[in-house]
ChimeraX commands (.cxc) that place a marker at each C-alpha (Angstrom):
marker #1 position 40.67,-34.39,83.08 radius 0.5
marker #1 position 38.84,-31.16,81.31 radius 0.5
marker #1 position 35.61,-31.51,79.71 radius 0.5
marker #1 position 37.36,-31.02,76.31 radius 0.5
marker #1 position 39.59,-33.85,77.38 radius 0.5
marker #1 position 37.14,-36.06,78.21 radius 0.5
marker #1 position 34.90,-35.60,75.05 radius 0.5
marker #1 position 37.87,-36.45,73.16 radius 0.5
marker #1 position 38.43,-39.02,74.69 radius 0.5
marker #1 position 34.73,-40.80,74.39 radius 0.5
marker #1 position 35.07,-39.65,71.05 radius 0.5
marker #1 position 38.45,-42.02,70.18 radius 0.5
marker #1 position 36.73,-45.11,72.07 radius 0.5
marker #1 position 33.72,-44.61,69.73 radius 0.5
marker #1 position 36.53,-44.97,66.79 radius 0.5
marker #1 position 38.12,-48.03,68.04 radius 0.5
marker #1 position 35.06,-50.00,68.70 radius 0.5
marker #1 position 35.24,-50.55,64.70 radius 0.5
marker #1 position 38.07,-52.87,64.95 radius 0.5
marker #1 position 35.99,-54.67,67.54 radius 0.5
marker #1 position 33.08,-54.61,65.58 radius 0.5
marker #1 position 35.30,-56.26,62.69 radius 0.5
marker #1 position 34.49,-53.80,60.21 radius 0.5
marker #1 position 37.18,-52.25,58.11 radius 0.5
marker #1 position 38.02,-48.81,56.49 radius 0.5
marker #1 position 40.58,-47.61,53.74 radius 0.5
marker #1 position 43.36,-45.09,55.38 radius 0.5
marker #1 position 43.80,-42.97,52.64 radius 0.5
marker #1 position 44.22,-39.08,52.56 radius 0.5
marker #1 position 42.24,-37.03,50.05 radius 0.5
marker #1 position 42.80,-35.00,47.45 radius 0.5
marker #1 position 42.47,-31.17,47.76 radius 0.5
marker #1 position 42.77,-28.18,45.81 radius 0.5
marker #1 position 44.77,-24.95,46.56 radius 0.5
marker #1 position 44.78,-21.56,44.96 radius 0.5
marker #1 position 48.21,-20.40,44.49 radius 0.5
marker #1 position 47.85,-16.82,42.63 radius 0.5
marker #1 position 46.65,-17.54,39.39 radius 0.5
marker #1 position 46.88,-21.00,39.28 radius 0.5
marker #1 position 45.99,-24.02,41.28 radius 0.5
marker #1 position 47.93,-26.96,42.90 radius 0.5
marker #1 position 46.92,-30.12,43.96 radius 0.5
marker #1 position 47.49,-31.40,47.63 radius 0.5
marker #1 position 47.22,-34.06,50.05 radius 0.5
marker #1 position 44.91,-33.80,53.10 radius 0.5
marker #1 position 44.92,-36.25,55.44 radius 0.5
marker #1 position 41.52,-35.97,58.13 radius 0.5
marker #1 position 42.48,-35.33,61.86 radius 0.5
marker #1 position 42.17,-38.23,64.08 radius 0.5
marker #1 position 39.03,-36.24,65.70 radius 0.5
marker #1 position 37.52,-36.48,62.18 radius 0.5
marker #1 position 38.22,-39.81,62.14 radius 0.5
marker #1 position 36.07,-40.17,65.35 radius 0.5
marker #1 position 33.81,-37.78,64.35 radius 0.5
marker #1 position 32.77,-40.22,61.23 radius 0.5
marker #1 position 32.71,-43.19,63.57 radius 0.5
marker #1 position 29.66,-41.32,65.34 radius 0.5
marker #1 position 28.03,-40.69,62.19 radius 0.5
marker #1 position 28.55,-44.44,61.18 radius 0.5
marker #1 position 27.07,-45.10,64.67 radius 0.5
marker #1 position 23.72,-42.86,64.15 radius 0.5
marker #1 position 23.37,-44.68,61.15 radius 0.5
marker #1 position 23.58,-48.02,62.80 radius 0.5
marker #1 position 21.23,-46.87,65.40 radius 0.5
marker #1 position 19.03,-46.09,62.65 radius 0.5
marker #1 position 19.16,-49.04,60.84 radius 0.5
marker #1 position 18.15,-51.06,64.03 radius 0.5
marker #1 position 15.16,-48.77,64.53 radius 0.5
marker #1 position 13.74,-49.66,60.81 radius 0.5
marker #1 position 14.50,-53.26,61.57 radius 0.5
marker #1 position 12.78,-53.65,64.77 radius 0.5
marker #1 position 9.22,-51.88,63.44 radius 0.5
marker #1 position 9.67,-52.95,60.04 radius 0.5
marker #1 position 10.27,-50.56,57.65 radius 0.5
marker #1 position 12.82,-47.98,56.01 radius 0.5
marker #1 position 15.66,-48.41,53.58 radius 0.5
marker #1 position 19.28,-50.12,54.79 radius 0.5
marker #1 position 22.65,-49.46,52.91 radius 0.5
marker #1 position 23.86,-52.98,52.41 radius 0.5
marker #1 position 26.92,-54.23,51.10 radius 0.5
marker #1 position 28.01,-57.81,50.48 radius 0.5
marker #1 position 30.89,-59.21,52.46 radius 0.5
marker #1 position 34.08,-59.47,50.00 radius 0.5
marker #1 position 33.88,-62.76,48.40 radius 0.5
marker #1 position 36.79,-65.80,49.49 radius 0.5
marker #1 position 38.22,-65.24,46.43 radius 0.5
marker #1 position 38.93,-61.79,46.62 radius 0.5
marker #1 position 40.37,-61.46,50.05 radius 0.5
marker #1 position 42.89,-64.59,48.64 radius 0.5
marker #1 position 44.02,-62.59,45.94 radius 0.5
marker #1 position 44.32,-59.27,48.30 radius 0.5
marker #1 position 46.32,-61.88,50.29 radius 0.5
marker #1 position 48.35,-62.68,47.34 radius 0.5
marker #1 position 48.93,-58.63,46.51 radius 0.5
marker #1 position 50.11,-58.32,49.89 radius 0.5
marker #1 position 52.55,-61.21,49.66 radius 0.5
marker #1 position 54.28,-60.03,46.17 radius 0.5
marker #1 position 54.74,-56.62,48.04 radius 0.5
marker #1 position 56.19,-57.91,50.97 radius 0.5
marker #1 position 53.82,-56.92,53.23 radius 0.5
marker #1 position 53.33,-59.20,56.26 radius 0.5
marker #1 position 49.74,-60.37,56.87 radius 0.5
marker #1 position 49.13,-62.77,59.23 radius 0.5
marker #1 position 46.72,-65.31,59.00 radius 0.5
marker #1 position 45.06,-64.90,61.78 radius 0.5
marker #1 position 44.54,-60.88,61.49 radius 0.5
marker #1 position 40.79,-59.66,60.21 radius 0.5
marker #1 position 41.70,-57.95,57.16 radius 0.5
marker #1 position 39.70,-54.69,58.54 radius 0.5
marker #1 position 42.45,-54.40,61.46 radius 0.5
marker #1 position 45.43,-55.31,58.43 radius 0.5
marker #1 position 44.09,-52.45,56.31 radius 0.5
marker #1 position 44.41,-50.12,59.33 radius 0.5
marker #1 position 47.93,-51.14,59.60 radius 0.5
marker #1 position 48.87,-49.54,56.10 radius 0.5
marker #1 position 50.47,-46.69,55.91 radius 0.5
marker #1 position 49.60,-44.59,52.38 radius 0.5
marker #1 position 53.31,-43.13,52.55 radius 0.5
marker #1 position 54.74,-46.31,51.74 radius 0.5
marker #1 position 54.94,-46.81,47.46 radius 0.5
marker #1 position 53.98,-50.65,48.57 radius 0.5
marker #1 position 51.50,-49.57,51.21 radius 0.5
marker #1 position 49.76,-47.38,48.81 radius 0.5
marker #1 position 49.61,-49.59,45.93 radius 0.5
marker #1 position 47.98,-52.34,48.01 radius 0.5
marker #1 position 45.65,-49.90,49.34 radius 0.5
marker #1 position 44.65,-49.00,45.71 radius 0.5
marker #1 position 44.18,-52.87,45.59 radius 0.5
marker #1 position 41.90,-53.25,48.52 radius 0.5
marker #1 position 38.82,-51.29,46.57 radius 0.5
marker #1 position 38.11,-54.75,45.11 radius 0.5
marker #1 position 36.68,-55.45,48.83 radius 0.5
marker #1 position 34.20,-52.96,49.14 radius 0.5
marker #1 position 32.35,-53.26,46.11 radius 0.5
marker #1 position 28.48,-54.38,45.58 radius 0.5
marker #1 position 26.90,-51.07,47.80 radius 0.5
marker #1 position 23.65,-50.78,47.10 radius 0.5
marker #1 position 19.90,-49.53,49.24 radius 0.5
marker #1 position 17.60,-52.09,50.05 radius 0.5
marker #1 position 13.94,-50.78,50.95 radius 0.5
marker #1 position 11.57,-52.84,53.01 radius 0.5
marker #1 position 7.73,-52.05,53.96 radius 0.5
marker #1 position 7.37,-55.04,56.47 radius 0.5
marker #1 position 9.01,-57.53,58.50 radius 0.5
marker #1 position 8.82,-60.28,55.35 radius 0.5
marker #1 position 10.68,-57.81,53.02 radius 0.5
marker #1 position 14.01,-57.08,55.06 radius 0.5
marker #1 position 17.19,-58.65,52.79 radius 0.5
marker #1 position 18.36,-61.93,53.98 radius 0.5
marker #1 position 21.67,-60.28,55.00 radius 0.5
marker #1 position 20.98,-56.37,56.12 radius 0.5
marker #1 position 24.52,-56.04,57.39 radius 0.5
marker #1 position 26.64,-53.67,55.53 radius 0.5
marker #1 position 29.80,-55.41,55.22 radius 0.5
marker #1 position 32.65,-52.99,55.82 radius 0.5
marker #1 position 30.99,-51.48,58.94 radius 0.5
marker #1 position 30.04,-54.70,60.39 radius 0.5
marker #1 position 26.58,-54.12,61.32 radius 0.5
marker #1 position 22.95,-52.57,59.58 radius 0.5
marker #1 position 23.42,-49.45,58.65 radius 0.5
marker #1 position 21.48,-46.43,57.17 radius 0.5
marker #1 position 22.57,-43.32,55.35 radius 0.5
marker #1 position 21.18,-40.97,57.97 radius 0.5
marker #1 position 23.02,-37.93,58.57 radius 0.5
marker #1 position 23.40,-36.01,55.56 radius 0.5
marker #1 position 19.64,-34.91,55.08 radius 0.5
marker #1 position 20.93,-31.79,52.63 radius 0.5
marker #1 position 22.56,-33.45,50.53 radius 0.5
marker #1 position 21.85,-36.91,50.04 radius 0.5
marker #1 position 18.06,-37.49,49.18 radius 0.5
marker #1 position 17.64,-41.48,50.64 radius 0.5
marker #1 position 18.74,-39.99,54.34 radius 0.5
marker #1 position 15.92,-37.34,54.18 radius 0.5
marker #1 position 13.55,-40.55,53.77 radius 0.5
marker #1 position 15.26,-42.24,56.67 radius 0.5
marker #1 position 14.79,-39.64,58.87 radius 0.5
marker #1 position 10.98,-39.27,58.18 radius 0.5
marker #1 position 10.52,-43.07,58.95 radius 0.5
marker #1 position 12.82,-43.26,61.83 radius 0.5
marker #1 position 11.20,-39.97,63.30 radius 0.5
marker #1 position 7.28,-41.82,62.56 radius 0.5
marker #1 position 8.96,-45.19,64.42 radius 0.5
marker #1 position 10.16,-43.14,67.04 radius 0.5
marker #1 position 6.80,-41.52,67.64 radius 0.5
marker #1 position 4.78,-45.09,68.23 radius 0.5
marker #1 position 3.24,-44.47,64.65 radius 0.5
marker #1 position 3.02,-45.87,61.47 radius 0.5
marker #1 position 4.78,-44.30,58.65 radius 0.5
marker #1 position 2.12,-42.90,55.77 radius 0.5
marker #1 position 1.50,-44.80,53.33 radius 0.5
marker #1 position 2.81,-41.92,50.85 radius 0.5
marker #1 position 6.08,-42.47,52.80 radius 0.5
marker #1 position 5.65,-46.26,52.79 radius 0.5
marker #1 position 5.09,-45.97,48.86 radius 0.5
marker #1 position 7.81,-43.91,47.53 radius 0.5
marker #1 position 10.61,-46.17,49.70 radius 0.5
marker #1 position 10.32,-48.36,46.73 radius 0.5
marker #1 position 11.31,-45.59,44.46 radius 0.5
marker #1 position 14.52,-44.55,46.57 radius 0.5
marker #1 position 16.91,-47.04,45.84 radius 0.5
marker #1 position 16.91,-46.73,41.70 radius 0.5
marker #1 position 16.83,-42.78,42.36 radius 0.5
marker #1 position 20.41,-42.89,44.53 radius 0.5
marker #1 position 21.57,-45.21,42.08 radius 0.5
marker #1 position 21.05,-43.15,39.30 radius 0.5
marker #1 position 21.79,-39.87,40.52 radius 0.5
marker #1 position 24.87,-41.64,42.13 radius 0.5
marker #1 position 26.10,-42.75,39.09 radius 0.5
marker #1 position 26.08,-39.28,37.45 radius 0.5
marker #1 position 27.30,-37.59,40.65 radius 0.5
marker #1 position 30.24,-39.78,40.29 radius 0.5
marker #1 position 30.81,-38.88,36.52 radius 0.5
marker #1 position 31.14,-35.52,37.59 radius 0.5
marker #1 position 32.87,-35.86,39.35 radius 0.5
marker #1 position 35.32,-38.05,37.84 radius 0.5
marker #1 position 35.34,-35.03,34.81 radius 0.5
marker #1 position 36.15,-32.26,37.73 radius 0.5
marker #1 position 38.81,-34.05,38.81 radius 0.5
marker #1 position 40.40,-34.95,35.51 radius 0.5
marker #1 position 39.58,-31.26,34.84 radius 0.5
marker #1 position 41.23,-29.45,37.98 radius 0.5
marker #1 position 44.60,-31.69,37.71 radius 0.5
marker #1 position 44.97,-30.42,33.97 radius 0.5
marker #1 position 44.83,-26.86,35.45 radius 0.5
marker #1 position 47.58,-27.69,38.32 radius 0.5
marker #1 position 49.70,-29.96,35.91 radius 0.5
marker #1 position 49.69,-27.50,32.91 radius 0.5
marker #1 position 52.62,-25.15,34.27 radius 0.5
marker #1 position 54.84,-28.61,34.83 radius 0.5
marker #1 position 54.86,-29.96,31.22 radius 0.5
marker #1 position 58.31,-31.69,30.85 radius 0.5
marker #1 position 59.00,-31.97,34.29 radius 0.5
marker #1 position 60.00,-35.23,35.51 radius 0.5
marker #1 position 58.25,-36.98,38.78 radius 0.5
marker #1 position 59.17,-40.14,41.25 radius 0.5
marker #1 position 55.58,-42.19,40.99 radius 0.5
marker #1 position 54.55,-45.46,42.57 radius 0.5
marker #1 position 52.82,-48.35,40.45 radius 0.5
marker #1 position 49.86,-49.60,41.65 radius 0.5
marker #1 position 48.09,-51.23,38.85 radius 0.5
marker #1 position 49.65,-52.96,35.79 radius 0.5
marker #1 position 47.82,-54.48,32.58 radius 0.5
marker #1 position 49.50,-56.38,29.88 radius 0.5
marker #1 position 49.74,-55.18,26.35 radius 0.5
marker #1 position 46.43,-56.52,24.18 radius 0.5
marker #1 position 47.25,-57.51,20.19 radius 0.5
marker #1 position 45.29,-55.66,17.58 radius 0.5
marker #1 position 42.63,-57.04,16.54 radius 0.5
marker #1 position 39.48,-56.38,14.39 radius 0.5
marker #1 position 41.01,-53.40,13.31 radius 0.5
marker #1 position 41.93,-52.08,16.68 radius 0.5
marker #1 position 45.75,-51.38,17.10 radius 0.5
marker #1 position 46.12,-53.01,20.47 radius 0.5
marker #1 position 47.76,-51.22,23.42 radius 0.5
marker #1 position 50.67,-51.53,24.84 radius 0.5
marker #1 position 51.44,-52.78,28.77 radius 0.5
marker #1 position 50.87,-49.83,31.01 radius 0.5
marker #1 position 50.62,-49.02,34.41 radius 0.5
marker #1 position 48.59,-46.74,36.65 radius 0.5
marker #1 position 50.94,-44.24,38.93 radius 0.5
marker #1 position 50.77,-42.51,41.72 radius 0.5
marker #1 position 51.94,-39.41,42.01 radius 0.5
marker #1 position 53.13,-38.09,45.69 radius 0.5
marker #1 position 53.43,-34.40,44.64 radius 0.5
marker #1 position 51.51,-33.59,42.71 radius 0.5
marker #1 position 48.46,-36.16,44.04 radius 0.5
marker #1 position 47.59,-37.60,40.90 radius 0.5
marker #1 position 47.24,-40.95,39.42 radius 0.5
marker #1 position 47.89,-41.62,35.09 radius 0.5
marker #1 position 48.20,-44.35,33.11 radius 0.5
marker #1 position 51.80,-44.37,31.32 radius 0.5
marker #1 position 53.07,-46.83,28.48 radius 0.5
marker #1 position 55.66,-48.61,30.01 radius 0.5
marker #1 position 56.11,-51.93,32.09 radius 0.5
marker #1 position 56.64,-52.26,36.05 radius 0.5
marker #1 position 55.94,-54.15,38.88 radius 0.5
marker #1 position 53.54,-53.41,41.71 radius 0.5
marker #1 position 54.73,-51.13,44.30 radius 0.5
marker #1 position 57.82,-50.16,42.24 radius 0.5
marker #1 position 59.01,-46.38,42.41 radius 0.5
marker #1 position 59.60,-45.24,38.87 radius 0.5
marker #1 position 60.16,-41.76,37.32 radius 0.5
marker #1 position 57.86,-40.79,34.58 radius 0.5
marker #1 position 57.79,-37.57,32.52 radius 0.5
marker #1 position 54.97,-34.87,31.94 radius 0.5
marker #1 position 54.86,-35.02,28.06 radius 0.5
marker #1 position 51.81,-32.84,27.37 radius 0.5
marker #1 position 48.73,-31.09,29.05 radius 0.5
marker #1 position 45.43,-30.48,27.30 radius 0.5
marker #1 position 42.90,-28.80,29.77 radius 0.5
marker #1 position 40.35,-28.61,26.96 radius 0.5
marker #1 position 40.16,-31.95,26.75 radius 0.5
marker #1 position 41.38,-32.31,30.91 radius 0.5
marker #1 position 43.57,-34.96,29.90 radius 0.5
marker #1 position 47.63,-35.29,31.01 radius 0.5
marker #1 position 49.71,-37.18,29.19 radius 0.5
marker #1 position 52.35,-39.13,30.95 radius 0.5
marker #1 position 55.77,-41.22,29.49 radius 0.5
marker #1 position 58.18,-42.88,30.97 radius 0.5
marker #1 position 61.53,-40.77,31.78 radius 0.5
marker #1 position 64.69,-41.67,30.13 radius 0.5
marker #1 position 65.90,-43.34,33.31 radius 0.5
marker #1 position 62.64,-45.04,34.09 radius 0.5
marker #1 position 63.40,-46.76,37.34 radius 0.5
marker #1 position 63.60,-44.55,40.60 radius 0.5
marker link #1:1,2 radius 0.2
marker link #1:2,3 radius 0.2
marker link #1:3,4 radius 0.2
marker link #1:4,5 radius 0.2
marker link #1:5,6 radius 0.2
marker link #1:6,7 radius 0.2
marker link #1:7,8 radius 0.2
marker link #1:8,9 radius 0.2
marker link #1:9,10 radius 0.2
marker link #1:10,11 radius 0.2
marker link #1:11,12 radius 0.2
marker link #1:12,13 radius 0.2
marker link #1:13,14 radius 0.2
marker link #1:14,15 radius 0.2
marker link #1:15,16 radius 0.2
marker link #1:16,17 radius 0.2
marker link #1:17,18 radius 0.2
marker link #1:18,19 radius 0.2
marker link #1:19,20 radius 0.2
marker link #1:20,21 radius 0.2
marker link #1:21,22 radius 0.2
marker link #1:22,23 radius 0.2
marker link #1:23,24 radius 0.2
marker link #1:24,25 radius 0.2
marker link #1:25,26 radius 0.2
marker link #1:26,27 radius 0.2
marker link #1:27,28 radius 0.2
marker link #1:28,29 radius 0.2
marker link #1:29,30 radius 0.2
marker link #1:30,31 radius 0.2
marker link #1:31,32 radius 0.2
marker link #1:32,33 radius 0.2
marker link #1:33,34 radius 0.2
marker link #1:34,35 radius 0.2
marker link #1:35,36 radius 0.2
marker link #1:36,37 radius 0.2
marker link #1:37,38 radius 0.2
marker link #1:38,39 radius 0.2
marker link #1:39,40 radius 0.2
marker link #1:40,41 radius 0.2
marker link #1:41,42 radius 0.2
marker link #1:42,43 radius 0.2
marker link #1:43,44 radius 0.2
marker link #1:44,45 radius 0.2
marker link #1:45,46 radius 0.2
marker link #1:46,47 radius 0.2
marker link #1:47,48 radius 0.2
marker link #1:48,49 radius 0.2
marker link #1:49,50 radius 0.2
marker link #1:50,51 radius 0.2
marker link #1:51,52 radius 0.2
marker link #1:52,53 radius 0.2
marker link #1:53,54 radius 0.2
marker link #1:54,55 radius 0.2
marker link #1:55,56 radius 0.2
marker link #1:56,57 radius 0.2
marker link #1:57,58 radius 0.2
marker link #1:58,59 radius 0.2
marker link #1:59,60 radius 0.2
marker link #1:60,61 radius 0.2
marker link #1:61,62 radius 0.2
marker link #1:62,63 radius 0.2
marker link #1:63,64 radius 0.2
marker link #1:64,65 radius 0.2
marker link #1:65,66 radius 0.2
marker link #1:66,67 radius 0.2
marker link #1:67,68 radius 0.2
marker link #1:68,69 radius 0.2
marker link #1:69,70 radius 0.2
marker link #1:70,71 radius 0.2
marker link #1:71,72 radius 0.2
marker link #1:72,73 radius 0.2
marker link #1:73,74 radius 0.2
marker link #1:74,75 radius 0.2
marker link #1:75,76 radius 0.2
marker link #1:76,77 radius 0.2
marker link #1:77,78 radius 0.2
marker link #1:78,79 radius 0.2
marker link #1:79,80 radius 0.2
marker link #1:80,81 radius 0.2
marker link #1:81,82 radius 0.2
marker link #1:82,83 radius 0.2
marker link #1:83,84 radius 0.2
marker link #1:84,85 radius 0.2
marker link #1:85,86 radius 0.2
marker link #1:86,87 radius 0.2
marker link #1:87,88 radius 0.2
marker link #1:88,89 radius 0.2
marker link #1:89,90 radius 0.2
marker link #1:90,91 radius 0.2
marker link #1:91,92 radius 0.2
marker link #1:92,93 radius 0.2
marker link #1:93,94 radius 0.2
marker link #1:94,95 radius 0.2
marker link #1:95,96 radius 0.2
marker link #1:96,97 radius 0.2
marker link #1:97,98 radius 0.2
marker link #1:98,99 radius 0.2
marker link #1:99,100 radius 0.2
marker link #1:100,101 radius 0.2
marker link #1:101,102 radius 0.2
marker link #1:102,103 radius 0.2
marker link #1:103,104 radius 0.2
marker link #1:104,105 radius 0.2
marker link #1:105,106 radius 0.2
marker link #1:106,107 radius 0.2
marker link #1:107,108 radius 0.2
marker link #1:108,109 radius 0.2
marker link #1:109,110 radius 0.2
marker link #1:110,111 radius 0.2
marker link #1:111,112 radius 0.2
marker link #1:112,113 radius 0.2
marker link #1:113,114 radius 0.2
marker link #1:114,115 radius 0.2
marker link #1:115,116 radius 0.2
marker link #1:116,117 radius 0.2
marker link #1:117,118 radius 0.2
marker link #1:118,119 radius 0.2
marker link #1:119,120 radius 0.2
marker link #1:120,121 radius 0.2
marker link #1:121,122 radius 0.2
marker link #1:122,123 radius 0.2
marker link #1:123,124 radius 0.2
marker link #1:124,125 radius 0.2
marker link #1:125,126 radius 0.2
marker link #1:126,127 radius 0.2
marker link #1:127,128 radius 0.2
marker link #1:128,129 radius 0.2
marker link #1:129,130 radius 0.2
marker link #1:130,131 radius 0.2
marker link #1:131,132 radius 0.2
marker link #1:132,133 radius 0.2
marker link #1:133,134 radius 0.2
marker link #1:134,135 radius 0.2
marker link #1:135,136 radius 0.2
marker link #1:136,137 radius 0.2
marker link #1:137,138 radius 0.2
marker link #1:138,139 radius 0.2
marker link #1:139,140 radius 0.2
marker link #1:140,141 radius 0.2
marker link #1:141,142 radius 0.2
marker link #1:142,143 radius 0.2
marker link #1:143,144 radius 0.2
marker link #1:144,145 radius 0.2
marker link #1:145,146 radius 0.2
marker link #1:146,147 radius 0.2
marker link #1:147,148 radius 0.2
marker link #1:148,149 radius 0.2
marker link #1:149,150 radius 0.2
marker link #1:150,151 radius 0.2
marker link #1:151,152 radius 0.2
marker link #1:152,153 radius 0.2
marker link #1:153,154 radius 0.2
marker link #1:154,155 radius 0.2
marker link #1:155,156 radius 0.2
marker link #1:156,157 radius 0.2
marker link #1:157,158 radius 0.2
marker link #1:158,159 radius 0.2
marker link #1:159,160 radius 0.2
marker link #1:160,161 radius 0.2
marker link #1:161,162 radius 0.2
marker link #1:162,163 radius 0.2
marker link #1:163,164 radius 0.2
marker link #1:164,165 radius 0.2
marker link #1:165,166 radius 0.2
marker link #1:166,167 radius 0.2
marker link #1:167,168 radius 0.2
marker link #1:168,169 radius 0.2
marker link #1:169,170 radius 0.2
marker link #1:170,171 radius 0.2
marker link #1:171,172 radius 0.2
marker link #1:172,173 radius 0.2
marker link #1:173,174 radius 0.2
marker link #1:174,175 radius 0.2
marker link #1:175,176 radius 0.2
marker link #1:176,177 radius 0.2
marker link #1:177,178 radius 0.2
marker link #1:178,179 radius 0.2
marker link #1:179,180 radius 0.2
marker link #1:180,181 radius 0.2
marker link #1:181,182 radius 0.2
marker link #1:182,183 radius 0.2
marker link #1:183,184 radius 0.2
marker link #1:184,185 radius 0.2
marker link #1:185,186 radius 0.2
marker link #1:186,187 radius 0.2
marker link #1:187,188 radius 0.2
marker link #1:188,189 radius 0.2
marker link #1:189,190 radius 0.2
marker link #1:190,191 radius 0.2
marker link #1:191,192 radius 0.2
marker link #1:192,193 radius 0.2
marker link #1:193,194 radius 0.2
marker link #1:194,195 radius 0.2
marker link #1:195,196 radius 0.2
marker link #1:196,197 radius 0.2
marker link #1:197,198 radius 0.2
marker link #1:198,199 radius 0.2
marker link #1:199,200 radius 0.2
marker link #1:200,201 radius 0.2
marker link #1:201,202 radius 0.2
marker link #1:202,203 radius 0.2
marker link #1:203,204 radius 0.2
marker link #1:204,205 radius 0.2
marker link #1:205,206 radius 0.2
marker link #1:206,207 radius 0.2
marker link #1:207,208 radius 0.2
marker link #1:208,209 radius 0.2
marker link #1:209,210 radius 0.2
marker link #1:210,211 radius 0.2
marker link #1:211,212 radius 0.2
marker link #1:212,213 radius 0.2
marker link #1:213,214 radius 0.2
marker link #1:214,215 radius 0.2
marker link #1:215,216 radius 0.2
marker link #1:216,217 radius 0.2
marker link #1:217,218 radius 0.2
marker link #1:218,219 radius 0.2
marker link #1:219,220 radius 0.2
marker link #1:220,221 radius 0.2
marker link #1:221,222 radius 0.2
marker link #1:222,223 radius 0.2
marker link #1:223,224 radius 0.2
marker link #1:224,225 radius 0.2
marker link #1:225,226 radius 0.2
marker link #1:226,227 radius 0.2
marker link #1:227,228 radius 0.2
marker link #1:228,229 radius 0.2
marker link #1:229,230 radius 0.2
marker link #1:230,231 radius 0.2
marker link #1:231,232 radius 0.2
marker link #1:232,233 radius 0.2
marker link #1:233,234 radius 0.2
marker link #1:234,235 radius 0.2
marker link #1:235,236 radius 0.2
marker link #1:236,237 radius 0.2
marker link #1:237,238 radius 0.2
marker link #1:238,239 radius 0.2
marker link #1:239,240 radius 0.2
marker link #1:240,241 radius 0.2
marker link #1:241,242 radius 0.2
marker link #1:242,243 radius 0.2
marker link #1:243,244 radius 0.2
marker link #1:244,245 radius 0.2
marker link #1:245,246 radius 0.2
marker link #1:246,247 radius 0.2
marker link #1:247,248 radius 0.2
marker link #1:248,249 radius 0.2
marker link #1:249,250 radius 0.2
marker link #1:250,251 radius 0.2
marker link #1:251,252 radius 0.2
marker link #1:252,253 radius 0.2
marker link #1:253,254 radius 0.2
marker link #1:254,255 radius 0.2
marker link #1:255,256 radius 0.2
marker link #1:256,257 radius 0.2
marker link #1:257,258 radius 0.2
marker link #1:258,259 radius 0.2
marker link #1:259,260 radius 0.2
marker link #1:260,261 radius 0.2
marker link #1:261,262 radius 0.2
marker link #1:262,263 radius 0.2
marker link #1:263,264 radius 0.2
marker link #1:264,265 radius 0.2
marker link #1:265,266 radius 0.2
marker link #1:266,267 radius 0.2
marker link #1:267,268 radius 0.2
marker link #1:268,269 radius 0.2
marker link #1:269,270 radius 0.2
marker link #1:270,271 radius 0.2
marker link #1:271,272 radius 0.2
marker link #1:272,273 radius 0.2
marker link #1:273,274 radius 0.2
marker link #1:274,275 radius 0.2
marker link #1:275,276 radius 0.2
marker link #1:276,277 radius 0.2
marker link #1:277,278 radius 0.2
marker link #1:278,279 radius 0.2
marker link #1:279,280 radius 0.2
marker link #1:280,281 radius 0.2
marker link #1:281,282 radius 0.2
marker link #1:282,283 radius 0.2
marker link #1:283,284 radius 0.2
marker link #1:284,285 radius 0.2
marker link #1:285,286 radius 0.2
marker link #1:286,287 radius 0.2
marker link #1:287,288 radius 0.2
marker link #1:288,289 radius 0.2
marker link #1:289,290 radius 0.2
marker link #1:290,291 radius 0.2
marker link #1:291,292 radius 0.2
marker link #1:292,293 radius 0.2
marker link #1:293,294 radius 0.2
marker link #1:294,295 radius 0.2
marker link #1:295,296 radius 0.2
marker link #1:296,297 radius 0.2
marker link #1:297,298 radius 0.2
marker link #1:298,299 radius 0.2
marker link #1:299,300 radius 0.2
marker link #1:300,301 radius 0.2
marker link #1:301,302 radius 0.2
marker link #1:302,303 radius 0.2
marker link #1:303,304 radius 0.2
marker link #1:304,305 radius 0.2
view
């Protein structure tokens, strides 16, 4: 076997260990912006298998950093509680409603890896799987007594720390400084230890701001990409449904509506109509306002696909 072939084999072996640990990840594609003359369009981008394996190397690095910090009694962990039984039970019922078999002895991480986003019902279920990945936060500690009671990041199924992106994420820089001190056999400086307590809140605030900006950017790009499609009809998969709300205290209320995922272009939208999860429907792009970053879809005359 060539050197490159051996390297790829090792990378894939590392990637396969997620299942052995009991970890879980969502098999969903990324939205990508592509220039098309004076216009922009959106496409799906699914990471290559080697990229997935490389991501596992990054996770392994973070796991090693977490273990080092736990052994020496100071550092910052990325934590997430395990999914509540009620959330897993609800997700199992959603799988049953969508007609997707889930063996009772199959871990939800293995089940998630078996889903194919190309399938409409699978896409709807993957959208609901995000409810199993909530509560992530940072936990700083400067002594063994301050180590969190449950130090694991549940989706990874091991203690974990953000480590490999110090140029774009503040917490990674502090994790690396702490780990460097531990590896050198020295105590982190008093100034460094004092700063650790401030990092979780800084990451929470900046993470919230970053999320808001990302959502606004996505809305803007989607509106710009959809502008040329006004009046067109698309097939879409229902990924969420909300019941109508009655008028109350001067509010007009809202009709029953569904969130749909278009595959081409790859955008999501709320549409005032009724349909079941996983159902493929037809929707029409009624209007686009790029200044307001808004695209309005309505049910097509022949709503059922």
